[in-house]
Each structure stands twice: as structure tokens, then as C-alpha cells.
C-alpha positions as CSV (number, residue, x, y, z in Angstrom):
1,M,-51.2,-11.6,20.9
2,H,-48.5,-11.9,23.5
3,D,-48.3,-14.9,25.8
4,V,-47.8,-12.7,28.9
5,V,-47.9,-9.0,29.6
6,I,-46.6,-7.6,32.9
7,K,-48.5,-4.4,33.1
8,G,-47.8,-1.1,34.9
9,G,-44.6,-1.9,36.8
10,T,-41.5,0.1,37.3
11,V,-39.2,-1.3,34.6
12,I,-35.5,-1.5,35.5
13,D,-34.2,-2.8,32.2
14,G,-30.7,-3.9,33.2
15,T,-28.8,-1.3,31.1
16,G,-28.4,1.2,33.9
17,A,-30.9,3.5,32.3
18,P,-33.5,5.2,34.6
19,G,-36.5,3.1,35.5
20,F,-39.8,3.9,33.9
21,S,-43.4,3.0,34.3
22,G,-44.4,0.6,31.6
23,D,-45.3,-2.9,30.4
24,V,-43.1,-6.0,29.4
25,A,-44.4,-8.7,27.2
26,F,-43.3,-12.3,26.5
27,T,-44.0,-14.5,23.6
28,R,-42.6,-18.0,23.0
29,G,-39.8,-17.5,25.5
30,R,-38.6,-14.1,24.2
31,I,-39.4,-10.5,25.1
32,S,-41.9,-9.4,22.5
33,G,-42.7,-5.8,23.8
34,V,-41.4,-3.2,26.2
35,G,-43.2,0.2,26.7
36,K,-46.8,1.5,26.8
37,D,-49.9,0.0,25.2
38,I,-48.0,-3.0,23.8
39,G,-51.0,-5.1,23.1
40,A,-53.1,-7.8,24.6
41,A,-52.0,-11.1,26.1
42,R,-53.3,-14.5,27.1
43,R,-52.2,-13.7,30.7
44,T,-51.9,-10.2,32.1
45,I,-50.1,-9.6,35.4
46,D,-50.8,-6.3,37.3
47,A,-47.4,-5.0,38.4
48,D,-48.6,-1.7,39.9
49,G,-46.2,-0.9,42.8
50,L,-43.7,-3.6,41.8
51,L,-40.3,-3.6,40.1
52,V,-39.8,-5.5,36.8
53,A,-36.2,-6.4,36.2
54,P,-34.2,-9.1,34.3
55,A,-33.7,-12.4,36.2
56,W,-30.2,-12.3,37.8
57,V,-27.2,-14.0,36.2
58,D,-24.9,-15.5,38.8
59,V,-21.5,-16.3,37.3
60,H,-19.7,-17.8,40.4
61,T,-21.4,-20.9,41.6
62,H,-20.4,-24.5,42.3
63,Y,-23.5,-26.5,41.2
64,D,-21.3,-28.9,39.2
65,G,-22.5,-31.9,41.0
66,Q,-25.9,-30.8,42.2
67,V,-26.9,-29.9,38.7
68,T,-26.8,-33.6,37.7
69,W,-29.5,-34.6,40.2
70,D,-31.4,-31.5,41.3
71,P,-33.7,-29.8,38.8
72,Q,-34.5,-27.0,41.3
73,L,-31.1,-25.5,42.2
74,A,-32.1,-23.9,45.5
75,P,-31.1,-21.6,47.2
76,S,-30.6,-19.7,43.9
77,L,-34.2,-20.4,42.8
78,W,-35.5,-18.4,45.8
79,H,-33.4,-15.3,45.1
80,G,-34.5,-14.3,41.6
81,V,-31.6,-16.1,39.7
82,G,-32.4,-17.2,36.1
83,T,-28.9,-18.3,35.0
84,V,-26.0,-19.9,36.9
85,V,-22.5,-20.5,35.8
86,F,-20.4,-23.2,37.6
87,G,-17.0,-24.9,37.0
88,N,-15.2,-22.2,39.0
89,C,-12.1,-22.3,41.1
90,G,-10.4,-25.1,39.1
91,V,-12.7,-27.9,40.1
92,G,-15.4,-29.7,38.1
93,F,-16.5,-33.1,36.9
94,A,-15.5,-33.1,33.2
95,P,-13.5,-34.4,31.4
96,A,-13.5,-37.5,33.5
97,K,-12.1,-40.9,32.9
98,P,-14.1,-43.7,34.6
99,D,-11.3,-44.5,37.1
100,R,-11.2,-40.8,38.2
101,H,-14.7,-40.4,39.4
102,S,-14.0,-40.9,43.1
103,W,-10.9,-38.7,42.9
104,L,-12.8,-35.9,41.3
105,I,-15.4,-36.2,44.0
106,Q,-12.8,-36.0,46.8
107,L,-11.2,-33.0,45.1
108,M,-14.6,-31.2,45.0
109,E,-15.4,-32.2,48.6
110,G,-12.1,-30.9,49.8
111,V,-12.0,-27.6,47.8
112,E,-15.7,-26.7,48.0
113,D,-16.9,-28.6,51.1
114,I,-19.7,-30.4,49.3
115,P,-20.4,-33.7,51.1
116,G,-18.6,-36.6,49.2
117,V,-21.5,-38.9,50.2
118,S,-23.9,-36.7,48.4
119,L,-21.8,-36.5,45.3
120,E,-21.2,-40.2,45.3
121,Q,-24.9,-41.0,45.6
122,G,-26.2,-38.1,43.5
123,I,-24.0,-37.9,40.4
124,P,-25.2,-40.4,37.7
125,W,-22.0,-39.9,35.5
126,G,-22.4,-41.2,31.9
127,W,-19.8,-38.9,30.3
128,E,-16.1,-38.7,29.6
129,S,-15.6,-35.6,27.6
130,F,-16.8,-32.1,28.5
131,G,-19.2,-32.1,25.6
132,E,-20.7,-35.3,26.8
133,Y,-21.1,-33.8,30.3
134,L,-23.2,-30.9,28.8
135,D,-25.2,-33.5,26.7
136,V,-26.1,-35.4,29.9
137,L,-27.2,-32.1,31.6
138,A,-29.2,-31.1,28.6
139,K,-31.3,-34.3,28.8
140,M,-32.5,-33.4,32.3
141,P,-35.5,-31.1,33.0
142,R,-34.5,-28.1,35.0
143,T,-35.7,-24.9,36.5
144,L,-32.8,-22.5,35.8
145,D,-30.5,-22.0,32.8
146,V,-27.1,-23.5,33.5
147,G,-23.7,-22.9,32.0
148,A,-20.4,-24.5,32.8
149,Q,-16.6,-23.9,32.6
150,V,-14.0,-26.6,32.1
151,A,-11.8,-26.8,35.2
152,H,-8.0,-27.1,35.5
153,G,-8.1,-29.9,38.1
154,A,-10.1,-32.2,35.8
155,V,-8.1,-31.2,32.7
156,R,-4.8,-31.9,34.4
157,A,-5.8,-35.3,35.7
158,Y,-7.3,-36.3,32.4
159,V,-4.2,-35.4,30.3
160,M,-1.5,-36.2,32.9
161,G,-3.0,-38.8,35.1
162,D,-1.4,-39.2,38.5
163,R,1.3,-36.7,37.6
164,G,-1.3,-34.0,37.0
165,A,-3.2,-34.9,40.1
166,R,0.1,-34.6,42.2
167,N,0.8,-31.1,40.7
168,E,4.0,-32.3,38.9
169,A,5.4,-30.0,36.3
170,A,3.8,-30.5,32.9
171,T,5.9,-31.5,29.9
172,A,5.6,-29.8,26.5
173,G,3.4,-32.6,25.3
174,D,1.2,-32.3,28.4
175,I,0.8,-28.6,27.9
176,A,-0.1,-29.1,24.2
177,G,-2.7,-31.7,25.2
178,M,-4.3,-29.5,27.9
179,A,-4.5,-26.5,25.5
180,A,-6.2,-28.7,22.8
181,L,-8.6,-30.2,25.3
182,V,-9.6,-26.8,26.6
183,K,-10.1,-25.5,23.1
184,Q,-12.3,-28.5,22.3
185,A,-14.3,-28.1,25.5
186,I,-15.1,-24.5,24.6
187,A,-16.0,-25.5,21.1
188,D,-18.5,-28.0,22.7
189,G,-20.1,-25.2,24.7
190,A,-17.9,-24.4,27.8
191,L,-18.2,-20.8,28.8
192,G,-14.6,-20.7,29.9
193,F,-11.8,-22.3,31.8
194,S,-11.0,-22.0,35.5
195,T,-7.9,-22.5,37.7
196,S,-7.1,-22.0,41.4
197,R,-3.7,-21.2,42.9
198,T,-4.6,-20.6,46.5
199,L,-3.3,-23.0,49.1
200,V,-6.7,-22.9,50.8
201,H,-8.1,-25.0,48.0
202,T,-7.1,-28.6,48.8
203,G,-8.6,-32.0,48.2
204,V,-9.8,-34.3,51.0
205,D,-6.2,-35.6,51.2
206,G,-4.9,-32.1,51.9
207,E,-3.2,-31.9,48.5
208,P,-3.6,-28.6,46.7
209,V,-5.9,-28.6,43.7
210,P,-4.1,-29.6,40.4
211,G,-2.9,-26.5,38.7
212,T,-2.0,-24.7,42.0
213,F,1.7,-24.7,41.0
214,A,1.3,-24.6,37.2
215,L,4.1,-22.7,35.5
216,E,3.6,-19.7,33.2
217,E,4.1,-21.8,30.1
218,E,1.2,-24.0,31.0
219,L,-1.2,-21.1,31.8
220,T,-0.2,-19.2,28.7
221,A,-0.7,-22.2,26.4
222,I,-4.2,-22.7,27.9
223,A,-5.0,-19.0,27.4
224,R,-4.0,-19.4,23.7
225,G,-6.2,-22.4,23.5
226,I,-9.1,-20.3,24.7
227,L,-8.3,-17.7,22.1
228,A,-8.1,-20.3,19.4
229,A,-11.6,-21.4,20.2
230,G,-12.8,-17.9,19.4
231,R,-14.6,-17.2,22.6
232,G,-14.5,-18.0,26.4
233,I,-12.9,-16.5,29.5
234,F,-10.1,-17.6,31.9
235,E,-11.3,-17.6,35.6
236,W,-8.4,-17.3,38.0
237,V,-8.2,-17.7,41.8
238,A,-4.8,-16.1,42.6
239,R,-2.2,-17.4,45.1
240,G,-3.0,-15.7,48.3
241,A,-6.5,-14.8,47.2
242,A,-7.9,-15.8,50.6
243,G,-5.5,-13.6,52.4
244,E,-3.2,-16.4,53.5
245,D,-0.1,-15.0,51.7
246,C,-0.2,-11.4,50.6
247,A,3.3,-11.4,49.2
248,A,2.4,-14.3,47.0
249,L,-0.7,-12.5,45.8
250,N,1.3,-9.6,44.5
251,E,3.5,-12.0,42.5
252,D,0.5,-13.9,41.2
253,M,-1.2,-10.7,40.0
254,Q,1.9,-10.0,37.9
255,L,1.8,-13.5,36.5
256,M,-1.9,-12.9,35.6
257,R,-0.9,-9.8,33.7
258,R,1.7,-11.7,31.7
259,V,-0.8,-14.3,30.7
260,A,-3.4,-11.6,29.8
261,K,-0.9,-10.2,27.3
262,T,-1.9,-13.2,25.0
263,G,-5.2,-11.3,24.5
264,C,-7.3,-13.9,26.5
265,P,-9.8,-12.3,28.8
266,I,-9.2,-13.1,32.5
267,T,-11.5,-12.7,35.5
268,F,-10.4,-13.1,39.2
269,L,-11.9,-12.8,42.7
270,L,-11.0,-9.6,44.5
271,A,-11.6,-9.1,48.2
272,Q,-10.4,-7.1,51.2
273,H,-8.2,-9.3,53.5
274,N,-8.1,-9.1,57.2
275,T,-4.3,-9.4,57.1
276,D,-3.7,-6.5,54.7
277,P,-6.9,-4.4,54.4
278,E,-5.5,-2.1,51.8
279,Q,-4.0,-4.7,49.4
280,W,-7.1,-4.8,47.2
281,R,-6.5,-1.2,46.2
282,S,-3.1,-2.2,44.7
283,Q,-4.8,-5.0,42.9
284,M,-7.4,-2.7,41.5
285,R,-4.6,-0.2,40.4
286,L,-2.9,-3.1,38.5
287,V,-6.2,-3.9,36.8
288,E,-6.6,-0.2,35.7
289,E,-3.0,-0.3,34.3
290,A,-3.7,-3.5,32.5
291,V,-6.9,-2.2,30.9
292,R,-5.1,1.0,29.8
293,A,-2.6,-1.3,28.2
294,G,-5.3,-3.2,26.3
295,E,-5.3,-6.3,28.5
296,R,-8.7,-7.7,29.5
297,I,-8.7,-8.4,33.2
298,T,-12.0,-8.1,35.2
299,P,-12.2,-8.3,39.0
300,Q,-15.2,-10.1,40.4
301,V,-16.2,-8.5,43.7
302,F,-18.6,-9.6,46.4
303,A,-21.9,-8.2,47.6
304,R,-21.0,-8.3,51.3
305,P,-18.6,-9.6,53.9
306,I,-17.5,-13.1,52.9
307,C,-18.7,-15.1,55.9
308,S,-18.3,-18.6,57.3
309,L,-21.2,-19.5,59.5
310,F,-20.2,-21.6,62.5
311,N,-22.8,-24.0,64.0
312,I,-22.6,-27.1,66.0
313,A,-24.5,-29.1,63.4
314,G,-22.2,-27.8,60.7
315,D,-18.5,-26.8,60.7
316,H,-16.5,-24.5,63.0
317,P,-12.9,-24.0,64.0
318,F,-13.0,-26.7,66.6
319,T,-13.9,-29.2,63.8
320,F,-10.3,-29.5,62.8
321,L,-8.8,-30.3,66.2
322,P,-7.6,-33.9,66.8
323,S,-9.7,-34.2,70.0
324,Y,-12.8,-33.4,67.9
325,A,-12.5,-36.5,65.8
326,P,-14.7,-38.7,68.1
327,L,-17.5,-36.1,67.9
328,K,-17.4,-35.4,64.2
329,D,-19.7,-38.2,63.0
330,L,-22.1,-38.1,66.0
331,P,-25.7,-37.0,65.4
332,A,-26.0,-33.2,66.1
333,G,-27.9,-33.7,69.4
334,E,-25.4,-36.2,70.8
335,R,-22.5,-34.0,69.7
336,L,-24.1,-31.1,71.5
337,R,-24.6,-33.2,74.7
338,M,-20.9,-34.3,74.6
339,M,-19.6,-30.8,73.9
340,R,-21.5,-29.5,77.0
341,E,-19.6,-31.8,79.2
342,P,-16.8,-29.9,81.1
343,E,-14.1,-32.5,80.3
344,T,-14.8,-32.3,76.6
345,K,-14.8,-28.5,76.7
346,R,-11.5,-28.5,78.6
347,R,-9.9,-30.9,76.1
348,L,-11.1,-29.0,73.0
349,L,-10.0,-25.6,74.4
350,A,-6.6,-27.0,75.2
351,D,-6.1,-28.5,71.7
352,S,-4.5,-27.0,68.6
353,D,-5.0,-27.5,64.9
354,P,-2.1,-29.3,63.3
355,N,-3.3,-28.7,59.7
356,T,-1.3,-26.3,57.5
357,T,-3.5,-26.2,54.4
358,G,-7.2,-25.8,53.5
359,M,-9.7,-24.0,55.7
360,S,-7.4,-24.4,58.7
361,L,-5.3,-21.6,57.1
362,L,-8.2,-19.2,57.5
363,Y,-9.3,-20.4,61.0
364,Q,-5.8,-20.1,62.4
365,N,-5.7,-16.4,61.5
366,P,-4.9,-14.6,64.8
367,L,-7.6,-12.0,63.9
368,I,-10.4,-14.6,63.6
369,W,-12.2,-13.7,66.8
370,E,-11.9,-9.9,66.1
371,R,-14.0,-10.6,63.0
372,T,-16.4,-13.3,64.4
373,Y,-19.8,-12.2,65.7
374,P,-23.1,-13.9,66.8
375,L,-25.4,-13.9,63.8
376,G,-28.1,-11.8,65.4
377,S,-31.8,-11.2,64.8
378,P,-32.8,-9.2,62.9
379,L,-30.3,-10.6,60.5
380,T,-27.3,-8.5,59.6
381,Y,-24.1,-9.1,57.9
382,T,-22.5,-5.9,59.0
383,P,-22.5,-6.2,62.9
384,A,-21.0,-3.6,65.3
385,E,-17.4,-3.9,66.5
386,K,-18.6,-4.2,70.1
387,D,-20.4,-7.4,69.3
388,S,-17.3,-9.3,68.1
389,I,-16.3,-12.4,70.0
390,A,-13.0,-10.7,70.8
391,S,-14.7,-7.6,72.2
392,I,-17.1,-9.7,74.3
393,A,-14.0,-11.6,75.6
394,R,-12.2,-8.4,76.6
395,R,-15.3,-7.1,78.4
396,E,-15.7,-10.4,80.3
397,G,-12.0,-11.1,80.9
398,R,-12.1,-14.5,79.1
399,D,-10.4,-16.3,76.3
400,P,-12.2,-15.6,73.0
401,R,-12.1,-19.3,72.1
402,E,-14.1,-20.1,75.3
403,V,-16.6,-17.3,74.5
404,A,-17.1,-18.7,71.0
405,Y,-17.4,-22.2,72.4
406,D,-20.1,-21.2,74.8
407,F,-22.1,-19.4,72.1
408,L,-22.0,-22.6,69.9
409,V,-23.2,-24.9,72.7
410,G,-25.8,-22.5,74.0
411,N,-29.4,-21.9,72.7
412,E,-29.7,-25.7,72.1
413,G,-27.0,-25.5,69.5
414,R,-29.0,-23.3,67.2
415,T,-26.7,-20.2,67.4
416,F,-24.7,-19.3,64.3
417,L,-21.4,-17.4,64.6
418,M,-20.5,-15.3,61.6
419,F,-16.7,-15.2,60.8
420,A,-16.1,-12.4,58.3
421,V,-13.3,-14.1,56.4
422,A,-12.8,-11.1,54.1
423,N,-14.4,-7.8,53.2
424,Y,-14.9,-6.6,56.7
425,A,-11.4,-5.8,57.9
426,D,-12.4,-2.3,58.9
427,G,-15.5,-3.4,60.8
428,N,-17.7,-1.5,58.3
429,P,-18.9,-2.1,54.7
430,A,-17.2,0.9,53.1
431,A,-14.6,-1.1,51.2
432,V,-17.2,-3.4,49.7
433,H,-19.2,-0.4,48.6
434,E,-16.2,1.1,46.9
435,M,-15.4,-2.2,45.1
436,L,-18.9,-2.6,43.9
437,N,-19.0,0.9,42.5
438,H,-15.7,0.6,40.6
439,P,-16.5,0.7,36.8
440,L,-14.2,-2.2,36.0
441,A,-15.6,-4.5,38.7
442,V,-18.3,-7.2,38.1
443,L,-20.4,-8.8,40.8
444,G,-19.4,-12.4,41.6
445,G,-18.5,-14.8,44.4
446,S,-21.9,-16.1,45.5
447,D,-20.3,-19.6,45.8
448,A,-23.9,-21.0,45.5
449,G,-23.8,-24.7,46.1
450,A,-20.4,-24.7,47.8
451,H,-19.3,-24.9,51.4
452,A,-22.7,-26.2,52.0
453,R,-22.5,-26.2,55.8
454,V,-20.7,-22.9,56.4
455,I,-21.6,-20.5,53.5
456,C,-25.0,-19.5,52.2
457,D,-24.2,-16.6,49.9
458,A,-26.6,-17.6,47.2
459,S,-28.8,-14.9,48.8
460,M,-26.3,-12.3,47.4
461,P,-28.8,-10.8,44.9
462,T,-31.4,-10.2,47.5
463,Y,-28.8,-8.6,49.7
464,M,-27.8,-6.3,46.9
465,M,-31.4,-5.1,46.5
466,T,-32.0,-4.6,50.2
467,K,-28.7,-3.5,51.7
468,W,-27.4,-1.1,49.1
469,V,-30.6,0.2,47.6
470,R,-33.1,0.3,50.5
471,E,-31.2,0.1,53.8
472,H,-29.0,2.9,52.6
473,P,-31.5,5.2,50.8
474,A,-30.8,8.0,48.4
475,G,-28.5,10.6,50.0
476,D,-26.8,8.1,52.2
477,P,-23.0,7.8,51.3
478,L,-23.4,4.0,50.9
479,H,-26.5,4.2,48.7
480,M,-26.4,2.5,45.3
481,P,-29.2,3.3,42.8
482,V,-31.5,0.4,41.9
483,E,-30.7,0.8,38.2
484,L,-26.9,0.3,38.9
485,V,-27.5,-2.7,41.2
486,V,-29.7,-4.4,38.7
487,K,-27.2,-3.8,35.9
488,K,-24.5,-5.3,38.0
489,M,-26.5,-8.5,38.5
490,T,-27.8,-8.9,34.9
491,S,-26.2,-7.3,31.8
492,E,-22.7,-7.0,33.3
493,T,-22.4,-10.6,34.5
494,A,-24.0,-11.9,31.4
495,R,-21.7,-10.0,29.1
496,L,-18.6,-11.1,31.1
497,Y,-19.3,-14.6,30.1
498,G,-20.4,-13.9,26.5
499,L,-24.1,-14.3,27.2
500,H,-25.5,-11.7,24.9
501,D,-29.1,-13.1,24.7
502,R,-30.1,-12.2,28.3
503,G,-29.5,-9.6,31.1
504,T,-31.7,-6.8,29.7
505,L,-35.4,-6.2,29.1
506,A,-35.4,-5.5,25.4
507,V,-37.4,-6.9,22.5
508,G,-35.8,-10.1,21.2
509,M,-33.9,-11.0,24.4
510,K,-34.7,-14.1,26.5
511,A,-37.8,-13.7,28.6
512,D,-36.0,-14.0,32.0
513,A,-37.5,-11.6,34.5
514,N,-38.2,-10.8,38.1
515,L,-41.3,-9.2,39.5
516,I,-40.3,-7.8,42.9
517,D,-42.2,-6.2,45.8
518,H,-39.2,-4.1,46.8
519,T,-40.7,-2.7,50.0
520,S,-41.1,-6.2,51.5
521,L,-38.1,-7.9,49.9
522,A,-36.1,-9.7,52.7
523,M,-33.9,-12.7,53.4
524,D,-34.9,-15.4,55.8
525,Y,-32.5,-16.5,58.5
526,P,-30.2,-19.3,57.3
527,A,-31.2,-22.8,58.5
528,L,-29.5,-26.2,58.2
529,V,-31.6,-28.7,56.2
530,N,-30.7,-32.4,55.5
531,D,-31.9,-32.6,51.9
532,L,-28.7,-33.5,50.0
533,P,-28.4,-37.1,48.8
534,G,-27.5,-39.4,51.7
535,G,-29.4,-37.1,54.0
536,M,-26.4,-34.8,54.3
537,P,-26.9,-31.2,55.6
538,R,-26.6,-27.8,53.8
539,L,-27.5,-24.3,54.7
540,M,-30.7,-23.0,53.1
541,Q,-31.9,-19.4,53.0
542,K,-35.1,-18.3,51.3
543,A,-36.4,-14.9,50.5
544,R,-39.7,-13.0,50.6
545,G,-40.7,-10.3,48.1
546,Y,-40.1,-12.1,44.8
547,V,-43.7,-12.0,43.4
548,A,-42.5,-14.1,40.4
549,T,-39.4,-15.2,38.6
550,F,-39.6,-16.1,34.9
551,V,-37.1,-18.2,32.9
552,N,-37.7,-18.5,29.1
553,G,-41.1,-16.9,29.6
554,E,-42.4,-19.3,32.2
555,A,-42.9,-18.6,35.9
556,I,-40.7,-20.9,37.9
557,Q,-41.7,-19.5,41.3
558,E,-44.5,-17.2,42.5
559,N,-44.6,-15.7,45.9
560,G,-42.0,-18.1,47.3
561,R,-43.7,-21.3,45.9
562,E,-42.2,-23.3,43.1
563,T,-44.6,-23.6,40.1
564,G,-43.2,-26.9,38.9
565,A,-42.2,-25.4,35.5
566,R,-39.0,-26.7,34.1
567,P,-38.1,-24.2,31.3
568,G,-34.3,-24.1,32.1
569,K,-31.7,-25.1,29.5
570,V,-28.0,-25.8,29.2
571,V,-26.3,-22.6,28.1
572,R,-23.6,-23.4,25.5
573,G,-21.3,-20.5,24.7
574,T,-21.7,-21.3,21.0
575,E,-25.4,-20.4,21.2
576,T,-25.4,-17.1,23.0
577,R,-23.7,-14.6,20.7
578,G,-26.7,-12.3,20.6
579,L,-29.5,-11.3,18.3
């Protein structure tokens, strides 16, 4: 007898094969039956009219700190995710010498905009090596399965100390030490290694993340260390990846290809930039050439426009102005009152941002107001051109900065402005659709857990299922079949990271599954909540329509309510080679 049978649903099995009406059974955390008349169970769930699919595998998150104190891992919990991978973009918390804890926190705070107060109060530490980090995580009860990569920033600081932290050139001894450390981390269970070379990624002190300027010899040696471990992938954020330097991006892509010639698999983030809307095509052509030459390079693409959400209670372009400093730490209500004063408004609108690194690079883009829109209701991430801040300013004969300012202080400070940082340069979603449909591209970039006050893209899977499958129905040029969308969020992402025990509904695979009322599936409007350690804020976005999500055969949420089950485990690369 099975433990659970989900009966009579439309099974979308994660392989891309056509959906079919049938049953799916779980027993002791594994799928024990798929098909018709597969036997009795201790619990039978009627899935008539519902989709049954594998739980989503999200490979680009930043839960590195949150995973040490939070068993729940929302917002991912509310969007059908069963497995998350973190340690992306060259930042993480292991290996970590005791005197580097605060430095690693400041690095993560600067690069991924996770409140340092929350990291200081929330992380229990208790590890030095990467393997010990995974051991600490394994002792905690948790809802989702979690996997980690070892990050260049932590590795460089551990091996080179202050020289590594300051991005000084590595010696031959340094390089050998880093390669050996990465090899050991993967042997201990890391799913891969990550580095970042974009100047947008800086610590709190404004210094680029360690590894930003690493030379080819260093990167190649680390790639060979990954190969020597016998498994693992190299995650790479290219110089210029945020659109801040398109010429540098071309050069970095060539460097990536040279490193890929070692045989080490590489994955990188690919997006359409506002400054050069066609550059992603040349990057994709380079990937096609590399694959034809036998190199393993996989672009990770995004589900929708990459958006920063501006709000008075969170962050916005005025945050970085010198004259904003007295307002920064005020309670949201007092900050709003002050910003409504004419003199404060005059001073802020006259000020300029002196920063030349970090998020300021994005917010100083002259096209920012052309691609910033009020986040309307009903919720849409693909607004019309006429609704941009720049378009409104032209109609009203005003400065777009003043228009944006008035939106932010209006509606009692509850308005969000959506800045499409990338993937919306044409004012339509056609480029994203084309990227998603490329056979070499894998879905990534949710950034769940990062940029807590300005980004809430953990809802990416729900967007995929609603925008591309339902909002653009069959026959629409932008339609994507549900079977393809599910495959992109399950088996494709799982296989990219060597997770061969999940991502499809087949006998013997992990019993990770979603039961979905697709007709009612929807994302809630984002909201700022103060539930991080230290009472710090983050954006939260829930969903409706997930009837149940199962991890290792146990329901972790049903109809938007957490069950309290904690079946999640630490995913070690050495344990997921398949059946």
C-alpha cells in the first residue's frame, strides 16, 4: 500500500512529454507509482481538474544566511519550490575563519542587499570549513531541500586573507590553495563554485567582491579543481552583466570560453540590457559556438523583466543621495512626513549621487525613467510604454525625477515603482520569451532571499505558469506549453546542478510534487514585512492556487497554509547521482 495517491489529475511529469490523466503515488519519500490503477493508499487526494507536477527546483537564490535560522524559506515556500540552491554570485558564508564573520556579512549585505543587522543576529556560525557549514545546516529541521555552492569571495579571503579581500593578484601558491579548497568543498557536498566579476557587486565599503579582477590563471586553476573533484559546476557573473559596461561583457565572455576549454561546465546569467538591447544575441551565438566546439556553457535566463521595486519604506534612487542620509534611518512614517516637506523635496531633487559602484551604477543610467513604471493593480510586470515615468513626465511637462518622487510620497507611501533593470529594453516581453525558448537556456535568476527590500522575484515559478502558459494561450505568439514550462523549472534546473534524483515524476524519484489549480493560480501584490531578525524589512509575495506542495513525500503547504512538516534536507552533490 502506498503512503499517498494523488488521483485523477493531469500529470505534467517534468520531461516535456504531453500531459496525461492519471495517478501519482508516494511511499517513504519516493515516487512509488505513476499511471492508472496504481493501487490503494493510506491517503488518497482527489486531483480532478488539477495539475500534478514536480516541485520546482530554483538554482539561483541567496538564502545563504537565512537558511541558518529560518526553517521555512519564504517566499519560495509559497511558490511551489521544493529545492533551492544558494551560494551564487561569488558570495557566501563558508569557508569562514572566526575573524572574518563580520567581513563576510558586510560583503553579503553590500552585494545582495540583505540587512547586516539580520545576518549578525540570525547566523549562529559554528563552522569554519565548507563541509562543517553543511553539517550545521543538516542539523536544523527545514521545510525545503537546500543545496549550496562555495563562493569565490569566501575562498579568496580564507586563503589570502586581506590580500584576497582587497582583490590583489593571487600568487601561484594562493591559486593552488584556492583550487584545493574548492575541490575539497565539492567533495564535502558543494554543488559548485561561484564567482562575480560585475562592478555592481560591491561590499558595504564599496569595494568590489573578491574575485572581480581574478586573472585567467586563477579561474582556470579553480575550474580544474572542480574537474578533479569529479562533479560540480562553475557559476559565473560576467563583467558588465548588469549592463554597466557592454564592451567589458564581450571580453569577459571570451575569457569564459577559454576557461570552459578545461572541460569544466560553466553557467552564467544572460539578460537583455537597456544600454544595448541586442547584445544578448551575440552572447547566445557565442554559447552556440562553444557548445558546437564541445564546451559546456549554459546561460541562465530570467522569467520576466528584472525589476527593482522602489518604495519609501524600502530603497529607491534617492536613497543614495548625500542629502538623504538624515532620513535613511527614520521610521517609515516619519521619513514619509519629512519627504513631503517642500524644502526636503527641493533639496533631494537638486542633489546628485556621487557613488560610482554598486547599485548606483544602475540607478544613474540615463534610461532609468524610460523603464520605470508605477506597479499597478491588477499586478503586471509588462506595463505599457505610455505608463512609464518618462512618458508621464513628457505629457505633464515635468522632470521625471519629480514625477517619480511624487509617486513615492503619494498614497500614504504605499506606492511601488517598478524599474525594469533589464529584460524590458523594447518595452515588451518578446526578448524574454525568445531567451526562455532557446534550447540551450535554463531558467535561473530568481535571486530569492537577496535584495530583500527591492526585489521579490522568488515568485518567478508562479509567473512562468500564469504569464506564459495562461495569459498567452495556445495560438498566441508568446504562448509556452505547460509541459515546456514545467520542464524548465524542474528537470532542466535539477540536471544543470547534477541533481538526478528529482525534477521528474517517475518511479524511484524523490516524492517532490505540486498540486495546482491552474485556473486560479495567481501572485499576490508584494508587501514589505518586518520579519527578518532585528525587525528588518523584506518584500514578501505569496500566491494562490497551489493546492499542495510535497517535499520528500510530505505536504509542506496546503492551500496557502504551512503544514508544519519539516521534511527538507541538505542536498550534497555526492548524494544525488541518480537511481
